[in-house]
C-alpha positions in Angstrom: 17.3 40.3 17.8 13.6 39.9 17.1 12.1 36.7 18.5 8.7 35.4 17.9 6.4 33.4 20.2 4.1 30.8 18.3 1.8 28.4 20.3 0.4 25.0 19.5 -3.3 24.9 19.0 -4.4 21.5 18.5 -2.6 17.8 17.4 -5.1 15.9 15.7 -8.5 16.3 15.1 -10.6 16.0 17.8 -7.9 17.3 20.0 -9.5 20.0 23.3 -9.6 23.1 22.5 -9.2 24.6 25.8 -4.8 25.1 25.9 -5.3 27.1 23.0 -7.6 29.2 25.1 -5.4 29.4 27.3 -2.6 30.4 25.2 -4.7 33.1 23.4 -5.8 34.7 26.5 -2.3 34.3 28.7 0.7 33.1 26.1 1.5 36.4 25.0 1.4 34.9 21.1 1.5 35.9 17.6 1.4 33.0 16.3 -1.6 29.5 16.9 -1.3 27.1 14.7 -3.0 24.0 14.1 -1.6 20.3 12.9 -4.9 18.9 12.4 -4.9 15.9 9.9 -3.2 12.5 9.9 -3.6 9.9 6.7 -6.6 8.7 9.0 -7.7 11.4 9.6 -8.0 12.2 5.5 -10.2 9.0 5.3 -12.7 10.2 8.0 -13.2 13.5 6.0 -13.4 11.3 3.0 -16.3 9.6 4.1 -17.7 13.0 5.3 -17.5 14.3 2.2 -18.7 11.3 0.5 -21.6 11.7 2.5 -22.3 15.3 2.1 -20.1 17.3 -0.7 -20.3 20.3 1.4 -18.7 18.9 3.9 -14.8 17.4 4.3 -13.0 19.6 6.7 -13.1 18.9 10.5 -16.1 19.3 11.9 -14.1 21.1 15.5 -13.3 24.5 13.3 -16.5 26.0 13.7 -16.0 25.4 18.0 -12.1 26.0 17.5 -12.9 29.4 16.0 -16.0 30.3 17.8 -13.7 30.1 20.8 -10.5 31.9 19.2 -11.7 34.6 16.8 -11.9 36.7 20.0 -9.0 36.9 20.4 -7.7 37.4 16.6 -9.5 40.8 16.8 -8.6 41.9 20.2 -5.0 40.7 20.0 -3.8 40.4 16.8 -3.1 36.8 16.9 -2.9 35.4 13.7 -4.2 30.9 13.2 -3.2 28.6 10.5 -4.9 25.3 10.4 -4.6 22.8 7.8 -8.4 21.8 9.1 -9.7 22.1 5.7 -8.4 18.6 4.8 -10.4 17.3 2.0 -12.3 20.9 1.2 -10.6 23.8 2.7 -13.0 25.9 0.7 -15.9 24.6 2.7 -14.0 25.1 5.8 -13.1 29.1 4.5 -16.6 29.6 4.4 -17.3 28.4 7.6 -14.7 30.3 9.3 -16.1 33.3 7.2 -19.8 32.7 8.9 -18.7 32.4 12.4 -16.6 35.3 11.8 -20.0 37.7 10.3 -22.0 35.8 13.4 -19.4 37.5 15.7 -19.9 41.0 13.7 -16.3 41.1 13.2 -15.8 42.7 10.4 -12.5 43.1 8.0 -11.6 40.1 9.0 -8.5 38.4 6.3 -9.4 34.3 5.9 -7.3 32.9 3.2 -7.0 29.0 1.7 -4.8 27.3 0.2 -5.4 24.9 -2.3 -3.9 22.8 -4.7 -3.2 19.2 -2.7 -5.8 17.8 -4.6 -4.6 15.7 -7.3 -6.8 12.9 -7.6 -8.4 14.0 -10.7 -5.0 15.3 -12.2 -4.0 10.7 -11.8 -5.2 9.9 -15.3 -2.8 12.7 -16.7 0.4 11.9 -14.7 0.2 8.7 -16.1 -0.1 9.6 -19.8 3.0 11.7 -18.5 4.9 9.0 -17.5 4.8 9.6 -14.2 5.6 6.9 -11.9 3.1 6.2 -8.8 4.2 2.8 -7.8 3.9 2.4 -4.2 7.2 3.6 -2.1 7.7 1.2 0.3 7.8 -2.0 -2.0 7.4 -0.6 -5.6 3.9 -2.2 -6.4 2.3 -0.8 -9.6 -0.9 1.4 -9.1 -2.7 -0.2 -11.3 -4.3 -2.9 -9.0 -6.0 0.1 -7.2 -6.1 2.7 -10.0 -10.1 2.5 -10.4 -10.9 2.3 -6.5 -9.1 5.8 -5.5 -11.0 8.0 -3.8 -8.5 10.7 -3.0 -5.0 11.6 -3.3 -3.1 14.6 -1.7 -0.2 16.1 -2.0 2.3 17.2 1.5 2.8 20.9 0.5 4.7 23.0 2.3 4.9 26.3 3.4 5.3 28.3 0.8 1.1 28.9 -0.1 0.5 29.8 3.4 4.0 32.1 3.6 2.0 34.0 0.2 -1.3 34.4 2.1 0.5 36.0 5.4 2.2 37.8 2.8 -1.7 39.0 1.2 -2.7 40.4 4.7 -4.2 37.0 5.9 -5.3 37.0 9.3 -6.5 33.1 9.3 -5.2 30.7 6.5 -6.5 27.5 6.0 -4.9 24.6 3.9 -5.5 20.8 2.7 -3.2 18.6 3.3 0.5 19.9 4.2 3.3 18.5 6.1 2.5 18.3 10.4 5.6 20.8 10.6 4.4 23.6 7.9 1.9 25.8 9.8 5.0 26.3 12.6 7.8 27.0 10.5 5.7 29.3 7.5 5.6 32.2 10.4 9.1 32.5 10.9 9.7 32.7 7.0 7.5 35.2 6.8 8.7 36.8 9.9 12.5 36.7 9.2 12.5 36.5 5.3 14.4 33.0 5.5 15.1 31.9 2.0 14.6 28.7 0.1 18.6 27.8 0.7 18.9 29.2 4.8 19.2 25.6 5.2 20.3 25.3 8.8 17.8 27.8 10.2 14.9 26.1 8.3 16.0 23.0 9.7 15.5 24.7 13.5 12.2 26.0 12.6 11.1 22.4 10.6 12.2 20.9 14.4 10.5 23.4 16.2 7.3 22.3 14.7 7.9 18.6 14.7 8.1 19.2 18.6 5.1 21.8 18.8 2.4 19.3 16.1 1.3 16.8 18.6 0.9 19.4 21.5 0.5 18.2 24.8 3.0 15.3 23.6 5.7 17.5 23.9 4.4 18.9 27.4 3.9 15.8 29.5 1.1 14.3 27.7 1.2 10.3 26.7 4.9 10.7 28.3 6.4 7.5 29.4 8.9 8.5 31.9 8.3 9.7 35.6 4.2 10.0 34.3 3.1 10.0 37.8 5.1 13.5 39.0 3.0 15.0 36.2 1.1 17.7 37.5 -2.6 18.9 36.9 -3.4 16.9 33.7 -6.6 18.0 33.5 -5.5 21.4 32.9 -2.2 20.5 30.1 -0.9 23.2 28.3 0.6 23.1 25.3 4.0 23.9 24.0 5.1 27.9 22.9 7.9 28.4 21.0 10.0 31.5 21.8 12.2 31.5 18.4 14.5 34.4 17.5 15.7 35.1 13.9 18.7 32.8 14.1 16.7 30.0 14.4 17.8 28.9 18.2 14.0 28.8 20.2 13.1 27.3 23.7 10.3 25.0 24.1 7.9 26.4 27.2 4.3 26.2 28.0 1.6 29.1 28.9 2.4 29.7 32.3 -0.2 28.6 35.1 -1.0 25.2 32.9 -0.5 22.0 33.9 2.2 19.8 32.8 6.0 19.7 32.3 8.8 21.0 29.7 11.8 19.0 30.3 14.5 17.7 28.5 13.2 14.1 28.8 9.3 14.9 27.5 10.8 16.9 24.6 13.1 14.5 23.5 10.5 12.1 23.4 8.4 14.2 20.8 12.1 15.2 19.0 12.2 11.2 18.6 8.9 10.3 17.6 8.0 9.0 14.1 11.1 9.8 13.4 12.9 6.6 10.9 16.0 8.6 9.7 17.0 11.2 12.3 19.7 12.5 10.1 17.4 12.7 7.0 14.5 14.1 8.0 12.3 15.1 4.4 10.4 17.2 4.2 9.3 19.9 1.1 10.8 22.8 2.9 14.6 21.2 4.0 16.0 17.7 5.3 16.3 18.2 8.1 19.6 16.1 10.3 19.0 16.5 13.9 21.5 14.4 14.9 23.7 17.4 16.9 20.4 18.6 18.3 20.9 20.3 21.8 19.0 20.3 24.5 19.3 22.5 27.5 17.2 22.6 30.6 17.3 26.3 31.1 14.7 26.9 34.0 11.5 25.3 34.8 9.6 24.4 32.1 12.2 25.7 29.3 14.3 23.9 27.5 16.2 25.4 25.0 17.0 24.0 21.4 20.5 23.8 19.2 21.8 22.2 16.4 19.5 21.5 14.1 21.4 21.2 10.5 19.6 20.8 7.1 19.9 20.3 3.4 18.5 20.9 0.1 14.5 20.0 -0.3 13.9 17.1 -2.2 13.3 17.7 -5.9 9.8 15.2 -5.1 6.6 15.2 -3.1 5.2 12.9 -0.4 1.6 11.7 -1.8 -1.3 9.6 0.2 -4.1 8.1 -1.2 -7.0 6.3 -0.7 -8.7 3.2 -2.2 -11.9 1.4 -1.0 -10.8 -1.8 0.5 -13.6 -3.6 1.4 -16.0 -4.2 4.2 -15.6 -4.3 8.2 -17.6 -6.3 10.1 -17.2 -6.8 13.8 -19.1 -8.0 17.5 -18.1 -8.1 21.3 -19.1 -9.5 24.0 -18.3 -10.0 27.4 -17.7 -12.7 30.0 -16.9 -13.0 33.9 -14.6 -14.6 36.2 -14.4 -17.4 36.5 -12.0 -18.9 33.7 -13.4 -16.1 31.8 -10.7 -16.3 29.1 -11.7 -19.4 28.9 -14.9 -18.8 28.0 -14.2 -15.9 25.3 -11.7 -18.7 23.5 -14.7 -21.3 23.9 -16.8 -18.8 22.4 -14.4 -17.5 19.6 -13.9 -21.2 18.0 -17.7 -21.8 18.1 -18.1 -18.5 16.4 -15.6 -19.4 13.5 -17.2 -22.9 13.1 -20.3 -21.5 12.6 -19.3 -18.6 9.8 -18.1 -22.3 7.9 -21.2 -23.6 8.4 -23.3 -20.0 6.7 -20.1 -20.0 4.1 -19.1 -16.2 5.1 -16.7 -15.3 2.9 -13.8 -13.0 4.5 -10.6 -12.0 3.6 -9.0 -11.6 6.4 -10.2 -12.5 10.4 -9.5 -11.3 13.8 -9.9 -12.1 17.0 -8.9 -9.8 20.0 -9.2 -10.8 24.0 -9.7 -7.5 26.0 -8.4 -7.5 29.2 -5.9 -9.9 27.6 -4.5 -9.3 24.5 -5.7 -6.5 22.6 -3.3 -3.9 23.3 -0.1 -6.0 23.2 -1.2 -8.6 20.3 1.4 -12.1 20.1 4.0 -10.3 23.2 1.0 -10.7 25.4 1.6 -13.2 28.3 -0.7 -15.9 29.7 -1.9 -14.6 33.0 -0.9 -16.3 36.0 -3.9 -15.4 38.0 -7.7 -15.4 36.5 -8.9 -12.6 34.9 -12.1 -10.7 36.7 -13.3 -10.6 32.8 -12.3 -10.4 29.0 -14.3 -9.0 25.9 -14.4 -11.0 22.9 -14.1 -8.7 20.0 -13.8 -10.7 16.3 -13.6 -8.4 13.3 -13.6 -9.5 10.0 -12.8 -8.1 6.3 -14.9 -8.8 3.5 -15.4 -7.9 -0.2 -19.5 -7.5 0.4 -21.3 -5.4 2.8 -23.5 -8.3 3.0 -21.0 -10.8 4.0 -19.9 -8.2 6.4 -23.0 -7.9 8.3 -23.5 -11.3 9.1 -20.5 -11.6 11.8 -22.7 -9.6 13.9 -26.3 -12.0 13.6 -24.2 -15.0 15.2 -23.5 -13.2 18.2 -26.6 -13.2 20.1 -28.0 -16.7 20.2 -24.3 -17.3 22.5 -26.3 -15.8 25.4 -27.9 -19.0 25.7 -26.1 -22.0 23.7 -22.7 -20.9 24.6 -20.7 -20.6 27.4 -22.1 -19.4 30.6 -22.2 -15.6 31.8 -22.1 -13.8 28.3 -22.5 -10.0 29.0 -22.4 -6.2 27.3 -22.8 -7.7 23.7 -22.5 -4.2 21.9 -24.7 -5.0 19.4 -24.4 -5.6 15.9 -22.2 -3.3 14.5 -23.4 -2.2 11.3 -20.6 -3.1 8.4 -18.0 0.0 7.8 -16.5 1.2 4.4 -12.6 0.0 4.9 -10.2 2.3 2.8 -6.2 1.5 2.3 -3.9 3.9 1.5 -1.0 4.7 -0.8 2.2 6.2 -0.8 4.1 7.6 -3.4 6.2 10.2 -4.4 5.7 12.7 -7.4 7.9 15.6 -8.9 7.1 18.8 -7.1 6.8 20.4 -9.7 3.1 19.3 -11.3 2.0 19.6 -7.7 3.1 22.9 -6.5 2.6 25.1 -9.9 -1.4 24.5 -9.3 -1.0 26.1 -6.0 -3.7 28.4 -5.6 -4.1 31.4 -2.8 -7.3 33.0 -2.2 -8.0 35.7 0.2 -11.5 36.7 0.9 -12.3 39.8 3.5 -15.5 39.3 5.9 -17.9 42.4 5.5 
C-alpha cells in the first residue's frame, strides 16, 4: 500500500525554522507543510500592506526559503505554505527571487488566489448574499464602510491543481489550517470528494500537525517537566497510508515527545463540536478516533469519520475599530500591589480632569492578575514587584496618545518606587474581526492557479 511522509514546518507566523530544517535533512519526507495564518496574522499583514502595497505576506518566508530550497532541489521535497497571507503573488515573487539568487533553475513556484473577496462584497450584497455575523446575526451595515480586508477560507482544490501542474512550491492566501496537509494526500492517493472517511483522516492528520511543536511536547500541560530537549524540539511527521491510517511521530534525534497525551491535547485544540468539525473539504467526526502507542514517539491514529463537505465557506473580515493607547510602569516591594492600585486611581481621576474620551479602559497588574484576570486570587504574601499596565480604546489617535503622557509625572508625584517605565507607546490602530458564511460557489469560481518557473 502506498505511503507518504509529511512534515510540519511551521505552526504560526514567527515560528522557528530550525525544526523544519532538521526534518528536511533527516526526516525522509516528501512534503513540508506550513501553517502561517491566524485571524490576528491577517490583521498584522494587512497593516504591512497598508504601509507598502508590495508587502502583506509573512516576512519570514525569506529566511524559510533560504534554508529549505536547497533541500527542495537536492531531495525533491515539495513545500506547501499559506505564507502568502494578504499578498500571495508578492510571496511568489519573493520565493522566485531567492531561488534565482541560489542559482536554482527550473524550480516551479505556484500561487493560488481567489480567497480575497474584499472588492466583491458590494456585488454580493446586490445578489442578496447575507453577510450577517455567523455567531450573533448582526447585520454588516454597521461596519461595511470600515472593512479593510475580507478573505474566505479555501480548501485543498487549488493546491491540488497546482501540484498537478508540477509545482515544487505552492503558496496560498487564507486556507484552512489543515488544507496544506490534506492536499498532498488528495493529489498522491487520488482521493475523491466523496471519500469522506479518508478525507476525514487527512483533515485529522492536518489538525494534529498544524500547530507544529504543540503535538510533540510543546505547550504540554501534563508532565511537561519530563519533556527532554525543549531547545531542539522536533516538529510532527506523519506516516500516512493510502487508506488514511497514519502514525504521528517526529524526526529521529530531535527533542520533545510524541505520546497519546501530547497528541490528545492537540486533538482537542480549538474543537467546538468533536462530532462536526467543519472544513471546506469534509465534515470531520472525531468521536470514535482511537490513539494507540506503537513505540517510542509513535502514535497510531484511526477512526475518523467524514460527512459531505458544507455548501458555504467561512469568511473572515477585518474592519477599522478605533485606536489603542497604552503605558506601563512598575512598583517594588513593600506594598507593590497597593502602590500600583493607587497609581491606577490617580490616573483615572486625571483622565477625567483632561476629559480623555475613551470607549473602553482596562487595567492589568502584571505579577498578579494580567493572565488570570478576575480569577486571580489576592496574594497571601507581599509581591516583590508589580507592573501597572493601562490600556484605552478611543475613536481618535490623538485621544489614545494622551494616556501615555500622564505616566511620567507619577515618578515624583505619586506612590514611591515607580520604575521600569516603558515609555509613551505610540497609539496603535485596532482592527475588529467579523466572520460570516457565504455560498462556496461564488468564491471557488474565482480561484486561480498560476505556476511560474525560475529561469
